[in-house]
DSSP file (Angstrom, degrees, kcal/mol; ACC not computed):
  #  RESIDUE AA STRUCTURE BP1 BP2  ACC     N-H-->O    O-->H-N    N-H-->O    O-->H-N    TCO  KAPPA ALPHA  PHI   PSI    X-CA   Y-CA   Z-CA
    1    1 A M     >        0   0    0      0, 0.0     4,-2.2     0, 0.0     5,-0.2   0.000 360.0 360.0 360.0 -40.6   83.5  104.4   95.9
    2    2 A A  H  >  +     0   0    0      1,-0.2     4,-1.3     2,-0.2     5,-0.1   0.874 360.0  54.9 -63.3 -36.4   79.8  104.8   95.0
    3    3 A E  H  4 S+     0   0    0      1,-0.2    -1,-0.2     2,-0.2     4,-0.2   0.902 109.1  47.3 -65.0 -39.7   78.9  105.1   98.6
    4    4 A G  H >4 S+     0   0    0      1,-0.2     3,-1.5     2,-0.2    -1,-0.2   0.886 107.3  56.8 -66.2 -39.0   81.4  108.0   99.1
    5    5 A M  H 3< S+     0   0    0     -4,-2.2    -1,-0.2     1,-0.3    -2,-0.2   0.799 107.1  49.8 -63.6 -28.5   80.1  109.7   96.0
    6    6 A G  T 3< S+     0   0    0     -4,-1.3    -1,-0.3    -3,-0.2     2,-0.2   0.420  98.7  86.2 -91.6   2.7   76.6  109.8   97.5
    7    7 A S    <   -     0   0    0     -3,-1.5     2,-0.3    -4,-0.2    -3,-0.0  -0.581  68.0-132.6-101.6 164.7   77.7  111.2  100.8
    8    8 A L    >>  -     0   0    0     -2,-0.2     3,-1.4     4,-0.0     4,-0.7  -0.867  52.6 -32.5-118.6 151.5   78.2  114.8  101.9
    9    9 A H  H >> S-     0   0    0     -2,-0.3     4,-1.1     1,-0.3     3,-0.8  -0.080 125.8  -0.2  51.1-129.7   80.9  116.7  103.8
   10   10 A G  H 3> S+     0   0    0      1,-0.3     4,-1.9     2,-0.2    -1,-0.3   0.779 129.2  62.7 -63.7 -28.8   82.7  114.7  106.5
   11   11 A H  H <> S+     0   0    0     -3,-1.4     4,-2.4     1,-0.2    -1,-0.3   0.861  97.4  58.1 -65.2 -34.3   80.8  111.6  105.8
   12   12 A K  H <X S+     0   0    0     -3,-0.8     4,-2.3    -4,-0.7    -1,-0.2   0.940 106.9  46.5 -60.4 -48.5   82.1  111.5  102.3
   13   13 A R  H  X S+     0   0    0     -4,-1.1     4,-2.6     1,-0.2    -1,-0.2   0.883 110.8  53.8 -63.2 -38.3   85.7  111.4  103.5
   14   14 A Q  H  X S+     0   0    0     -4,-1.9     4,-2.3     2,-0.2    -1,-0.2   0.918 109.2  47.9 -60.7 -44.1   84.7  108.7  106.0
   15   15 A R  H  X S+     0   0    0     -4,-2.4     4,-2.1     2,-0.2    -2,-0.2   0.912 113.6  46.7 -65.4 -43.2   83.3  106.5  103.3
   16   16 A Y  H  X S+     0   0    0     -4,-2.3     4,-2.4     2,-0.2    -1,-0.2   0.885 111.2  52.8 -65.8 -37.6   86.3  106.9  101.1
   17   17 A S  H  X S+     0   0    0     -4,-2.6     4,-2.3     2,-0.2    -2,-0.2   0.903 109.1  48.9 -64.3 -41.2   88.6  106.2  104.0
   18   18 A S  H  X S+     0   0    0     -4,-2.3     4,-2.2     2,-0.2    -1,-0.2   0.907 111.5  49.2 -64.0 -42.0   86.7  103.0  104.7
   19   19 A A  H  X S+     0   0    0     -4,-2.1     4,-2.5     2,-0.2    -2,-0.2   0.878 109.4  53.2 -65.4 -37.2   86.9  102.0  101.1
   20   20 A L  H  X S+     0   0    0     -4,-2.4     4,-2.4     2,-0.2     5,-0.2   0.927 109.1  48.5 -63.4 -45.0   90.7  102.7  101.1
   21   21 A G  H  X S+     0   0    0     -4,-2.3     4,-2.1     1,-0.2    -2,-0.2   0.907 112.8  48.3 -61.1 -41.7   91.2  100.5  104.2
   22   22 A S  H  X S+     0   0    0     -4,-2.2     4,-2.4     2,-0.2    -2,-0.2   0.899 110.5  50.6 -66.3 -40.5   89.2   97.7  102.5
   23   23 A A  H  X S+     0   0    0     -4,-2.5     4,-2.1     1,-0.2    -2,-0.2   0.907 111.6  48.0 -64.5 -41.4   91.2   98.0   99.2
   24   24 A R  H  X S+     0   0    0     -4,-2.4     4,-2.3     1,-0.2    -1,-0.2   0.882 110.7  52.4 -65.3 -37.2   94.5   97.8  101.1
   25   25 A E  H  X S+     0   0    0     -4,-2.1     4,-2.4    -5,-0.2    -2,-0.2   0.907 108.0  50.7 -65.1 -41.8   93.2   94.8  103.0
   26   26 A V  H  X S+     0   0    0     -4,-2.4     4,-2.3     2,-0.2    -2,-0.2   0.931 110.7  49.1 -62.0 -45.0   92.2   93.0   99.8
   27   27 A L  H  X S+     0   0    0     -4,-2.1     4,-2.3     1,-0.2    -2,-0.2   0.909 111.0  50.2 -61.9 -41.7   95.7   93.7   98.3
   28   28 A A  H  X S+     0   0    0     -4,-2.3     4,-2.5     1,-0.2    -1,-0.2   0.894 109.1  51.8 -62.5 -40.0   97.3   92.4  101.5
   29   29 A C  H  X S+     0   0    0     -4,-2.4     4,-2.6     2,-0.2    -1,-0.2   0.895 109.4  49.5 -63.8 -40.5   95.2   89.2  101.4
   30   30 A V  H  X S+     0   0    0     -4,-2.3     4,-2.2     2,-0.2    -2,-0.2   0.921 111.3  49.6 -63.6 -43.0   96.2   88.6   97.8
   31   31 A Q  H  X S+     0   0    0     -4,-2.3     4,-2.4     2,-0.2    -2,-0.2   0.900 112.7  46.5 -63.8 -41.5   99.9   89.0   98.7
   32   32 A V  H  X S+     0   0    0     -4,-2.5     4,-2.2     2,-0.2     6,-0.2   0.915 110.6  52.6 -66.4 -42.9   99.6   86.6  101.7
   33   33 A A  H  <>S+     0   0    0     -4,-2.6     5,-2.7     1,-0.2     6,-1.2   0.886 112.0  46.6 -60.9 -38.8   97.7   84.1   99.6
   34   34 A Q  H ><5S+     0   0    0     -4,-2.2     3,-1.6     3,-0.2    -2,-0.2   0.939 111.2  51.1 -66.5 -46.4  100.6   84.3   97.0
   35   35 A A  H 3<5S+     0   0    0     -4,-2.4    -2,-0.2     1,-0.3    -1,-0.2   0.827 113.1  45.4 -61.9 -32.6  103.3   84.0   99.7
   36   36 A M  T 3<5S-     0   0    0     -4,-2.2    -1,-0.3    -5,-0.1    -2,-0.2   0.356 113.6-119.1 -93.7   6.0  101.6   80.9  101.1
   37   37 A H  T < 5S+     0   0    0     -3,-1.6    -3,-0.2     2,-0.2    -2,-0.1   0.781  75.7 129.4  62.6  29.5  101.1   79.4   97.7
   38   38 A Y  S   <S+     0   0    0     -5,-2.7     2,-0.3    -6,-0.2    -4,-0.2   0.790  77.8  24.2 -77.6 -29.4   97.3   79.3   98.0
   39   39 A I  S    S-     0   0    0     -6,-1.2    -2,-0.2    -9,-0.1    -1,-0.1  -0.908  85.5-113.1-130.6 159.4   97.1   81.0   94.7
   40   40 A D        -     0   0    0     -2,-0.3    -2,-0.1     1,-0.2    -1,-0.1  -0.175  62.3 -54.5 -77.3-179.8   99.3   81.3   91.6
   41   41 A T        -     0   0    0      1,-0.1     2,-0.3    -7,-0.1    -1,-0.2  -0.319  57.6-128.7 -58.8 135.4  100.9   84.5   90.5
   42   42 A V        -     0   0    0     -3,-0.1    -1,-0.1     1,-0.1     5,-0.1  -0.692  32.7 -96.8 -88.0 140.0   98.5   87.3   90.0
   43   43 A S     >  -     0   0    0     -2,-0.3     4,-2.0     1,-0.2     3,-0.5  -0.257  24.1-130.6 -55.0 135.5   98.6   89.2   86.7
   44   44 A P  H  > S+     0   0    0      0, 0.0     4,-2.7     0, 0.0     5,-0.2   0.835 109.2  60.1 -57.8 -31.4  100.7   92.4   86.9
   45   45 A N  H  > S+     0   0    0      2,-0.2     4,-2.2     1,-0.2     5,-0.1   0.899 104.8  48.1 -63.3 -39.3   97.7   94.1   85.2
   46   46 A V  H  > S+     0   0    0     -3,-0.5     4,-2.4     2,-0.2    -1,-0.2   0.925 113.0  47.4 -66.5 -44.4   95.5   93.2   88.1
   47   47 A L  H  X S+     0   0    0     -4,-2.0     4,-2.5     2,-0.2    -2,-0.2   0.894 111.3  51.4 -64.4 -40.0   98.0   94.4   90.7
   48   48 A D  H  X S+     0   0    0     -4,-2.7     4,-2.2     2,-0.2    -1,-0.2   0.914 110.4  49.2 -62.2 -42.1   98.5   97.6   88.8
   49   49 A R  H  X S+     0   0    0     -4,-2.2     4,-2.3     2,-0.2    -2,-0.2   0.911 110.7  50.0 -64.4 -42.4   94.7   98.2   88.7
   50   50 A M  H  X S+     0   0    0     -4,-2.4     4,-2.3     1,-0.2    -1,-0.2   0.921 111.6  48.3 -61.8 -43.7   94.4   97.5   92.4
   51   51 A N  H  X S+     0   0    0     -4,-2.5     4,-2.5     1,-0.2    -1,-0.2   0.861 109.3  53.5 -65.6 -34.9   97.3   99.9   93.2
   52   52 A H  H  X S+     0   0    0     -4,-2.2     4,-2.4     2,-0.2    -2,-0.2   0.917 109.3  48.4 -64.7 -43.3   95.6  102.5   90.9
   53   53 A I  H  X S+     0   0    0     -4,-2.3     4,-2.5     2,-0.2    -2,-0.2   0.919 111.9  49.3 -62.4 -43.8   92.3  102.2   92.9
   54   54 A I  H  X S+     0   0    0     -4,-2.3     4,-2.5     1,-0.2    -2,-0.2   0.919 111.7  49.0 -62.1 -43.5   94.2  102.5   96.2
   55   55 A A  H  X S+     0   0    0     -4,-2.5     4,-2.1     2,-0.2    -1,-0.2   0.897 110.3  50.9 -63.9 -40.0   96.0  105.6   94.9
   56   56 A T  H  X S+     0   0    0     -4,-2.4     4,-1.7     1,-0.2    -2,-0.2   0.929 112.3  46.1 -63.4 -45.3   92.8  107.2   93.7
   57   57 A L  H  X S+     0   0    0     -4,-2.5     4,-2.3     1,-0.2    -2,-0.2   0.890 109.6  55.0 -64.8 -38.3   91.1  106.6   97.1
   58   58 A A  H  X S+     0   0    0     -4,-2.5     4,-3.0     1,-0.2    -1,-0.2   0.896 106.4  51.5 -62.7 -40.0   94.2  107.9   98.9
   59   59 A R  H  X S+     0   0    0     -4,-2.1     4,-0.8     1,-0.2    -1,-0.2   0.885 111.3  47.9 -63.1 -37.6   94.0  111.1   97.0
   60   60 A L  H  < S+     0   0    0     -4,-1.7    -2,-0.2     2,-0.2    -1,-0.2   0.862 117.9  40.6 -70.8 -34.7   90.3  111.5   97.9
   61   61 A V  H  < S+     0   0    0     -4,-2.3    -2,-0.2     1,-0.2    -3,-0.2   0.896 123.7  35.3 -80.2 -41.4   91.0  110.8  101.6
   62   62 A Y  H  < S+     0   0    0     -4,-3.0    -2,-0.2    -5,-0.2    -1,-0.2   0.287  82.0 129.6-102.6  10.7   94.2  112.8  102.1
   63   63 A R     <  -     0   0    0     -4,-0.8     2,-0.1    -5,-0.1     3,-0.0  -0.309  67.7 -98.3 -63.8 150.5   93.6  115.7   99.7
   64   64 A R        -     0   0    0      1,-0.1     2,-0.2     2,-0.1    -1,-0.1  -0.413  36.6-111.7 -69.9 141.0   94.2  119.1  101.3
   65   65 A A              0   0    0      1,-0.1    -1,-0.1    -2,-0.1    -3,-0.0  -0.537 360.0 360.0 -70.6 137.8   91.2  121.0  102.6
   66   66 A S              0   0    0     -2,-0.2    -1,-0.1    -3,-0.0    -2,-0.1   0.472 360.0 360.0 -80.4 360.0   90.5  124.1  100.5
């Protein structure tokens, strides 16, 4: 997120888009690890926080151009 905040114009959206992809990838890895019983159940608070971060990044990437 910090990298996107320090960028300008189209580069800013690129940085946020990259962060969004990485955040989604982390969530998917956690879900796979749970499904394969590599890790125990993850706290719902942690999952909620991850989803909040993903939603925030999605708003930054997909917001309408003014």
